[in-house]
TIRO-2110 file (N, C-alpha, C; in Angstrom, 1 decimal):
// TIRO-2110
3.3, 26.9, 8.7, N, 1, A
2.9, 25.7, 9.4, CA, 1, A
4.1, 24.7, 9.3, C, 1, A
4.4, 24.1, 10.3, N, 2, A
5.5, 23.0, 10.3, CA, 2, A
4.9, 21.7, 10.6, C, 2, A
5.5, 20.7, 10.1, N, 3, A
5.1, 19.3, 10.3, CA, 3, A
5.8, 18.8, 11.6, C, 3, A
5.0, 18.2, 12.5, N, 4, A
5.5, 17.7, 13.8, CA, 4, A
6.6, 16.7, 13.5, C, 4, A
7.7, 16.8, 14.3, N, 5, A
8.8, 15.9, 14.1, CA, 5, A
8.5, 14.4, 14.4, C, 5, A
7.5, 14.2, 15.3, N, 6, A
7.1, 12.8, 15.6, CA, 6, A
6.4, 12.2, 14.3, C, 6, A
5.7, 13.0, 13.5, N, 7, A
5.2, 12.5, 12.2, CA, 7, A
6.3, 12.2, 11.2, C, 7, A
7.2, 13.1, 11.1, N, 8, A
8.4, 12.9, 10.2, CA, 8, A
9.1, 11.7, 10.6, C, 8, A
9.3, 11.5, 11.9, N, 9, A
10.0, 10.3, 12.4, CA, 9, A
9.3, 9.0, 12.0, C, 9, A
7.9, 9.0, 12.2, N, 10, A
7.1, 7.8, 12.0, CA, 10, A
7.2, 7.5, 10.5, C, 10, A
7.0, 8.5, 9.6, N, 11, A
7.0, 8.2, 8.2, CA, 11, A
8.3, 7.8, 7.7, C, 11, A
9.4, 8.4, 8.2, N, 12, A
10.7, 8.0, 7.8, CA, 12, A
11.0, 6.6, 8.3, C, 12, A
10.6, 6.2, 9.4, N, 13, A
10.8, 4.8, 9.9, CA, 13, A
10.0, 3.8, 9.0, C, 13, A
8.8, 4.1, 8.6, N, 14, A
8.0, 3.2, 7.8, CA, 14, A
8.7, 3.1, 6.4, C, 14, A
9.1, 4.2, 5.8, N, 15, A
9.7, 4.2, 4.5, CA, 15, A
11.0, 3.5, 4.5, C, 15, A
11.8, 3.7, 5.6, N, 16, A
13.1, 3.0, 5.7, CA, 16, A
12.9, 1.5, 5.9, C, 16, A
11.9, 1.1, 6.6, N, 17, A
11.6, -0.3, 6.8, CA, 17, A
11.2, -1.0, 5.5, C, 17, A
10.4, -0.3, 4.7, N, 18, A
10.0, -0.8, 3.4, CA, 18, A
11.2, -0.9, 2.4, C, 18, A
12.0, 0.2, 2.4, N, 19, A
13.2, 0.1, 1.6, CA, 19, A
14.1, -1.0, 2.0, C, 19, A
14.2, -1.3, 3.3, N, 20, A
15.1, -2.4, 3.7, CA, 20, A
14.6, -3.7, 3.2, C, 20, A
13.3, -3.9, 3.1, N, 21, A
12.8, -5.1, 2.5, CA, 21, A
13.3, -5.4, 1.1, C, 21, A
13.3, -4.3, 0.3, N, 22, A
13.8, -4.4, -1.1, CA, 22, A
15.3, -4.8, -1.0, C, 22, A
16.1, -4.1, -0.2, N, 23, A
17.5, -4.3, -0.1, CA, 23, A
17.8, -5.7, 0.4, C, 23, A
17.1, -6.1, 1.5, N, 24, A
17.3, -7.5, 2.0, CA, 24, A
17.0, -8.5, 1.0, C, 24, A
15.9, -8.4, 0.2, N, 25, A
15.6, -9.4, -0.8, CA, 25, A
16.7, -9.4, -1.9, C, 25, A
17.2, -8.2, -2.3, N, 26, A
18.2, -8.1, -3.3, CA, 26, A
19.5, -8.7, -2.9, C, 26, A
19.9, -8.5, -1.6, N, 27, A
21.1, -9.2, -1.1, CA, 27, A
21.0, -10.7, -1.1, C, 27, A
19.8, -11.2, -0.7, N, 28, A
19.6, -12.6, -0.6, CA, 28, A
19.5, -13.3, -1.9, C, 28, A
18.8, -12.7, -2.9, N, 29, A
18.4, -13.3, -4.2, CA, 29, A
19.2, -12.8, -5.4, C, 29, A
19.9, -11.7, -5.2, N, 30, A
20.5, -11.0, -6.3, CA, 30, A
19.6, -10.5, -7.4, C, 30, A
18.3, -10.2, -7.0, N, 31, A
17.3, -9.7, -7.9, CA, 31, A
16.6, -8.5, -7.2, C, 31, A
16.3, -7.5, -8.0, N, 32, A
15.6, -6.4, -7.5, CA, 32, A
14.1, -6.6, -7.7, C, 32, A
13.4, -6.4, -6.6, N, 33, A
11.9, -6.6, -6.5, CA, 33, A
11.3, -5.3, -5.9, C, 33, A
11.1, -4.3, -6.8, N, 34, A
10.6, -3.0, -6.2, CA, 34, A
9.2, -3.1, -5.7, C, 34, A
8.4, -4.1, -6.1, N, 35, A
7.0, -4.2, -5.6, CA, 35, A
7.0, -4.4, -4.1, C, 35, A
8.2, -4.8, -3.5, N, 36, A
8.2, -5.0, -2.0, CA, 36, A
8.1, -3.7, -1.3, C, 36, A
8.3, -2.6, -2.0, N, 37, A
8.1, -1.2, -1.4, CA, 37, A
6.7, -1.0, -0.8, C, 37, A
5.7, -1.7, -1.4, N, 38, A
4.3, -1.6, -1.0, CA, 38, A
3.7, -2.9, -0.5, C, 38, A
4.6, -3.9, -0.4, N, 39, A
4.1, -5.2, 0.0, CA, 39, A
3.8, -5.3, 1.5, C, 39, A
2.8, -6.1, 1.9, N, 40, A
2.6, -6.3, 3.3, CA, 40, A
3.4, -7.5, 3.8, C, 40, A
3.7, -7.6, 5.0, N, 41, A
4.5, -8.7, 5.6, CA, 41, A
5.9, -8.6, 5.3, C, 41, A
6.7, -9.5, 5.8, N, 42, A
8.1, -9.5, 5.5, CA, 42, A
9.0, -8.8, 6.6, C, 42, A
10.3, -8.9, 6.4, N, 43, A
11.3, -8.4, 7.4, CA, 43, A
11.8, -7.0, 6.9, C, 43, A
11.7, -6.0, 7.8, N, 44, A
11.1, -5.9, 9.1, CA, 44, A
9.7, -5.4, 8.9, C, 44, A
8.9, -5.4, 10.0, N, 45, A
7.6, -4.9, 10.0, CA, 45, A
7.6, -3.4, 9.9, C, 45, A
7.0, -2.9, 8.8, N, 46, A
6.9, -1.4, 8.7, CA, 46, A
5.8, -0.9, 9.6, C, 46, A
4.8, -1.7, 9.9, N, 47, A
3.8, -1.3, 10.8, CA, 47, A
4.4, -1.1, 12.2, C, 47, A
5.1, -2.0, 12.7, N, 48, A
5.7, -1.9, 14.0, CA, 48, A
6.7, -0.7, 14.0, C, 48, A
7.4, -0.5, 12.9, N, 49, A
8.4, 0.6, 12.8, CA, 49, A
7.7, 1.9, 12.9, C, 49, A
6.6, 2.1, 12.2, N, 50, A
5.8, 3.3, 12.1, CA, 50, A
5.3, 3.7, 13.5, C, 50, A
4.6, 2.7, 14.2, N, 51, A
3.9, 3.1, 15.4, CA, 51, A
4.9, 3.2, 16.6, C, 51, A
6.0, 2.5, 16.5, N, 52, A
7.1, 2.6, 17.5, CA, 52, A
7.8, 4.0, 17.4, C, 52, A
8.1, 4.4, 16.2, N, 53, A
8.7, 5.7, 16.0, CA, 53, A
7.8, 6.8, 16.4, C, 53, A
6.5, 6.7, 16.1, N, 54, A
5.6, 7.7, 16.5, CA, 54, A
5.6, 7.8, 18.1, C, 54, A
5.4, 6.7, 18.7, N, 55, A
5.3, 6.7, 20.2, CA, 55, A
6.6, 7.2, 20.9, C, 55, A
7.7, 6.6, 20.4, N, 56, A
8.9, 7.0, 21.0, CA, 56, A
9.3, 8.5, 20.7, C, 56, A
9.0, 9.0, 19.5, N, 57, A
9.2, 10.4, 19.2, CA, 57, A
8.4, 11.3, 20.1, C, 57, A
7.1, 10.9, 20.3, N, 58, A
6.3, 11.7, 21.2, CA, 58, A
6.9, 11.7, 22.7, C, 58, A
7.3, 10.5, 23.1, N, 59, A
8.0, 10.4, 24.4, CA, 59, A
9.2, 11.3, 24.5, C, 59, A
10.0, 11.3, 23.5, N, 60, A
11.2, 12.1, 23.5, CA, 60, A
11.0, 13.6, 23.4, C, 60, A
9.9, 14.0, 22.7, N, 61, A
9.6, 15.5, 22.5, CA, 61, A
8.7, 16.0, 23.6, C, 61, A
7.7, 15.2, 24.0, N, 62, A
6.7, 15.7, 24.9, CA, 62, A
6.7, 15.1, 26.3, C, 62, A
7.4, 13.9, 26.4, N, 63, A
7.5, 13.2, 27.6, CA, 63, A
6.4, 12.1, 27.7, C, 63, A
6.7, 11.1, 28.6, N, 64, A
5.8, 10.0, 28.7, CA, 64, A
4.5, 10.3, 29.4, C, 64, A
4.5, 11.5, 30.1, N, 65, A
3.3, 11.8, 30.8, CA, 65, A
2.2, 12.5, 29.8, C, 65, A
2.6, 12.7, 28.6, N, 66, A
1.6, 13.4, 27.7, CA, 66, A
0.5, 12.5, 27.2, C, 66, A
-0.7, 13.1, 27.1, N, 67, A
-1.8, 12.3, 26.6, CA, 67, A
-1.5, 11.7, 25.2, C, 67, A
-0.8, 12.5, 24.3, N, 68, A
-0.4, 12.0, 23.0, CA, 68, A
0.4, 10.7, 23.0, C, 68, A
1.3, 10.6, 24.0, N, 69, A
2.1, 9.4, 24.2, CA, 69, A
1.2, 8.2, 24.5, C, 69, A
0.3, 8.5, 25.5, N, 70, A
-0.6, 7.4, 25.9, CA, 70, A
-1.4, 6.9, 24.7, C, 70, A
-2.0, 7.8, 23.9, N, 71, A
-2.8, 7.4, 22.8, CA, 71, A
-1.9, 6.7, 21.7, C, 71, A
-0.7, 7.1, 21.5, N, 72, A
0.1, 6.5, 20.5, CA, 72, A
0.5, 5.1, 20.9, C, 72, A
0.7, 4.9, 22.2, N, 73, A
1.1, 3.5, 22.7, CA, 73, A
-0.1, 2.6, 22.5, C, 73, A
-1.3, 3.0, 22.9, N, 74, A
-2.5, 2.2, 22.7, CA, 74, A
-2.7, 1.8, 21.3, C, 74, A
-2.7, 2.8, 20.4, N, 75, A
-2.9, 2.6, 19.0, CA, 75, A
-1.8, 1.7, 18.4, C, 75, A
-0.5, 1.9, 18.9, N, 76, A
0.6, 1.1, 18.5, CA, 76, A
0.4, -0.4, 18.9, C, 76, A
0.0, -0.6, 20.1, N, 77, A
-0.3, -2.0, 20.5, CA, 77, A
-1.3, -2.7, 19.7, C, 77, A
-2.4, -1.9, 19.3, N, 78, A
-3.4, -2.5, 18.5, CA, 78, A
-2.9, -2.9, 17.1, C, 78, A
-2.1, -2.0, 16.5, N, 79, A
-1.5, -2.2, 15.2, CA, 79, A
-0.6, -3.4, 15.2, C, 79, A
0.3, -3.5, 16.2, N, 80, A
1.3, -4.6, 16.3, CA, 80, A
0.5, -5.9, 16.5, C, 80, A
-0.5, -5.9, 17.4, N, 81, A
-1.3, -7.1, 17.6, CA, 81, A
-1.9, -7.6, 16.3, C, 81, A
-2.5, -6.6, 15.6, N, 82, A
-3.1, -6.9, 14.3, CA, 82, A
-2.1, -7.5, 13.3, C, 82, A
-1.0, -6.9, 13.2, N, 83, A
0.1, -7.3, 12.3, CA, 83, A
0.5, -8.7, 12.6, C, 83, A
0.7, -9.0, 13.9, N, 84, A
1.2, -10.3, 14.3, CA, 84, A
0.1, -11.4, 14.3, C, 84, A
-1.0, -11.2, 15.0, N, 85, A
-2.0, -12.2, 15.2, CA, 85, A
-3.0, -12.3, 14.1, C, 85, A
-3.7, -11.2, 13.8, N, 86, A
-4.8, -11.2, 12.9, CA, 86, A
-4.3, -11.4, 11.4, C, 86, A
-3.4, -10.5, 11.0, N, 87, A
-3.0, -10.6, 9.6, CA, 87, A
-2.0, -11.8, 9.3, C, 87, A
-1.2, -12.2, 10.3, N, 88, A
-0.4, -13.3, 10.2, CA, 88, A
-1.2, -14.6, 10.0, C, 88, A
-2.2, -14.7, 10.8, N, 89, A
-3.1, -15.9, 10.6, CA, 89, A
-4.0, -15.9, 9.4, C, 89, A
-4.3, -14.7, 9.0, N, 90, A
-5.1, -14.5, 7.7, CA, 90, A
-4.2, -15.0, 6.5, C, 90, A
-2.9, -14.7, 6.6, N, 91, A
-1.9, -15.2, 5.6, CA, 91, A
-1.8, -16.7, 5.6, C, 91, A
-1.8, -17.3, 6.8, N, 92, A
-1.7, -18.8, 6.9, CA, 92, A
-3.0, -19.4, 6.3, C, 92, A
-4.1, -18.8, 6.6, N, 93, A
-5.4, -19.3, 6.1, CA, 93, A
-5.4, -19.2, 4.5, C, 93, A
-4.9, -18.1, 4.0, N, 94, A
-4.9, -17.9, 2.6, CA, 94, A
-4.0, -19.0, 1.9, C, 94, A
-2.9, -19.3, 2.6, N, 95, A
-2.0, -20.3, 2.1, CA, 95, A
-2.7, -21.7, 2.0, C, 95, A
-3.4, -22.0, 3.1, N, 96, A
-4.1, -23.3, 3.2, CA, 96, A
-5.2, -23.3, 2.1, C, 96, A
-5.9, -22.3, 1.9, N, 97, A
-7.0, -22.2, 0.9, CA, 97, A
-6.4, -22.4, -0.5, C, 97, A
-5.2, -21.8, -0.7, N, 98, A
-4.6, -21.9, -2.1, CA, 98, A
-4.1, -23.3, -2.3, C, 98, A
-3.6, -24.0, -1.3, N, 99, A
-3.2, -25.4, -1.4, CA, 99, A
-4.4, -26.3, -1.7, C, 99, A
-5.5, -26.0, -1.0, N, 100, A
-6.8, -26.8, -1.3, CA, 100, A
-7.2, -26.6, -2.7, C, 100, A
-7.2, -25.3, -3.1, N, 101, A
-7.6, -25.0, -4.5, CA, 101, A
-6.7, -25.7, -5.5, C, 101, A
-5.4, -25.7, -5.3, N, 102, A
-4.5, -26.4, -6.2, CA, 102, A
-4.8, -27.9, -6.3, C, 102, A
-5.1, -28.5, -5.1, N, 103, A
-5.4, -29.9, -5.1, CA, 103, A
-6.7, -30.2, -5.8, C, 103, A
-7.7, -29.4, -5.7, N, 104, A
-9.0, -29.6, -6.3, CA, 104, A
-9.0, -29.3, -7.8, C, 104, A
-8.3, -28.3, -8.2, N, 105, A
-8.2, -27.8, -9.6, CA, 105, A
-6.8, -27.5, -10.0, C, 105, A
-6.0, -28.6, -10.2, N, 106, A
-4.6, -28.3, -10.6, CA, 106, A
-4.6, -27.6, -12.0, C, 106, A
-3.9, -26.5, -12.0, N, 107, A
-3.8, -25.8, -13.2, CA, 107, A
-2.4, -25.2, -13.4, C, 107, A
-1.7, -25.5, -14.5, N, 108, A
-0.4, -24.9, -14.7, CA, 108, A
-0.4, -23.4, -14.9, C, 108, A
-1.6, -22.9, -15.2, N, 109, A
-1.8, -21.4, -15.5, CA, 109, A
-1.7, -20.6, -14.2, C, 109, A
-1.9, -21.3, -13.0, N, 110, A
-1.9, -20.6, -11.8, CA, 110, A
-0.5, -20.8, -11.2, C, 110, A
0.3, -19.7, -11.1, N, 111, A
1.6, -19.7, -10.5, CA, 111, A
1.6, -19.8, -9.0, C, 111, A
2.4, -20.6, -8.4, N, 112, A
2.4, -20.6, -6.9, CA, 112, A
3.0, -19.2, -6.4, C, 112, A
2.5, -18.8, -5.3, N, 113, A
2.9, -17.5, -4.7, CA, 113, A
2.9, -17.6, -3.2, C, 113, A
3.6, -16.7, -2.6, N, 114, A
3.7, -16.7, -1.1, CA, 114, A
2.7, -15.7, -0.6, C, 114, A
1.9, -16.1, 0.4, N, 115, A
0.9, -15.3, 1.0, CA, 115, A
1.6, -14.7, 2.3, C, 115, A
1.9, -13.5, 2.2, N, 116, A
2.5, -12.8, 3.4, CA, 116, A
1.7, -11.6, 3.7, C, 116, A
0.9, -11.7, 4.7, N, 117, A
0.0, -10.6, 5.1, CA, 117, A
0.5, -10.0, 6.4, C, 117, A
1.0, -10.8, 7.3, N, 118, A
1.3, -10.4, 8.7, CA, 118, A
2.8, -10.6, 8.9, C, 118, A
3.1, -10.6, 10.2, N, 119, A
4.5, -10.6, 10.6, CA, 119, A
4.8, -11.6, 11.7, C, 119, A
5.9, -12.2, 11.7, N, 120, A
6.4, -13.1, 12.8, CA, 120, A
6.9, -12.2, 13.9, C, 120, A
7.1, -12.8, 15.1, N, 121, A
7.6, -12.0, 16.2, CA, 121, A
9.0, -11.4, 15.9, C, 121, A
9.8, -12.1, 15.2, N, 122, A
11.1, -11.6, 14.8, CA, 122, A
11.0, -10.4, 13.9, C, 122, A
10.1, -10.4, 12.9, N, 123, A
9.9, -9.3, 12.0, CA, 123, A
9.4, -8.1, 12.8, C, 123, A
8.5, -8.3, 13.8, N, 124, A
8.0, -7.2, 14.6, CA, 124, A
9.1, -6.6, 15.5, C, 124, A
9.9, -7.5, 16.1, N, 125, A
11.0, -7.0, 16.9, CA, 125, A
11.9, -6.1, 16.1, C, 125, A
12.3, -6.6, 14.9, N, 126, A
13.2, -5.8, 14.1, CA, 126, A
12.5, -4.5, 13.7, C, 126, A
11.2, -4.5, 13.4, N, 127, A
10.5, -3.3, 13.1, CA, 127, A
10.5, -2.3, 14.3, C, 127, A
10.3, -2.8, 15.5, N, 128, A
10.4, -2.0, 16.7, CA, 128, A
11.7, -1.3, 16.8, C, 128, A
12.8, -2.1, 16.6, N, 129, A
14.1, -1.6, 16.7, CA, 129, A
14.4, -0.5, 15.6, C, 129, A
13.8, -0.7, 14.4, N, 130, A
13.9, 0.3, 13.3, CA, 130, A
13.2, 1.6, 13.8, C, 130, A
12.0, 1.5, 14.4, N, 131, A
11.3, 2.6, 14.8, CA, 131, A
12.0, 3.4, 15.9, C, 131, A
12.6, 2.7, 16.9, N, 132, A
13.3, 3.3, 18.0, CA, 132, A
14.6, 4.0, 17.4, C, 132, A
15.3, 3.3, 16.5, N, 133, A
16.5, 3.9, 15.9, CA, 133, A
16.2, 5.2, 15.2, C, 133, A
15.2, 5.2, 14.3, N, 134, A
14.8, 6.4, 13.6, CA, 134, A
14.4, 7.5, 14.5, C, 134, A
13.5, 7.2, 15.5, N, 135, A
13.1, 8.2, 16.3, CA, 135, A
14.2, 8.9, 17.1, C, 135, A
15.2, 8.1, 17.6, N, 136, A
16.3, 8.6, 18.3, CA, 136, A
17.2, 9.4, 17.4, C, 136, A
17.4, 9.0, 16.2, N, 137, A
18.2, 9.7, 15.2, CA, 137, A
17.5, 11.0, 14.9, C, 137, A
16.2, 11.1, 14.6, N, 138, A
15.5, 12.3, 14.2, CA, 138, A
15.6, 13.2, 15.4, C, 138, A
15.4, 12.7, 16.6, N, 139, A
15.4, 13.6, 17.8, CA, 139, A
16.8, 14.2, 18.0, C, 139, A
17.8, 13.3, 17.8, N, 140, A
19.2, 13.8, 18.0, CA, 140, A
19.5, 14.9, 17.0, C, 140, A
19.1, 14.7, 15.8, N, 141, A
19.4, 15.6, 14.7, CA, 141, A
18.7, 17.0, 14.8, C, 141, A
17.4, 16.9, 15.3, N, 142, A
16.5, 18.1, 15.1, CA, 142, A
16.0, 18.6, 16.5, C, 142, A
16.3, 18.0, 17.6, N, 143, A
15.7, 18.5, 18.8, CA, 143, A
16.6, 19.4, 19.6, C, 143, A
END
């Protein structure tokens, strides 16, 4: 039994996007933050990278007329919409609630933190480019 290359492409795109978050942070701050490997939000969007690599790999291997491509595009649009609109706004609401809590109950024991649940348009676009790049690379290497 072999693993479909579209799945390999999608997982590789997601992992490389998450790894790039760690590297991007390390370059900017000169500190290593391995917890970013599993963190939501940030540059680039691993969600957008995953679903884009999946859809584009299916298009490259089976063609855009395949039912699998149609399903992957629909699921991808839902995931990207959720990452940008729903989770991004949930992060903004979490930030506002934390500010209110800090004003009502100031406590030095509670360290300030960044609420990053979703993605900006720029983070999603870079994630899409990651996904496209990985899917074309995997297709070129193994197709």
